[in-house]
C-alpha positions, 0 to 999 in steps of 0.5 A: 492896108496903109494908115497915114499919120501926120504931125506938123509937117511929118508923115508916118505910115503903118502898112500891114499885109500878109506874106503868102510865101512865108506865111507871115503877117507883115508890119512895115513902119515908115517913120518920118526921117528914119529908116523903115522898120519891118516886123514879121509875125507867124500868129495874128494875136501878136501882130494885132497887139503890136499894131495896137501898141503902135497906134497908141504910141502915135496917139501919145506922141500927138500923131493924127490919123490922116483919113481912113485906111487905104486898101492896097491894090492887091488887097489882103491875102492869106488867112482871114482876120 
């Protein structure tokens, strides 16, 4: 899934997926004007905690979610959430 956040003329994206080959939850953070960050998690609990932490950080820094999450074309694979 992809979440898009805006602040003034900047855009940041959070992308979540599951890597079936590695058996890992993947969090990609595409910051405005910064290198892409990729974080991988074997377990869902730390993955969920990190995702929530980022959402709270974005809110504190005045980022506004732009629309609903977007489901990636290939959807969410791997273990059910």
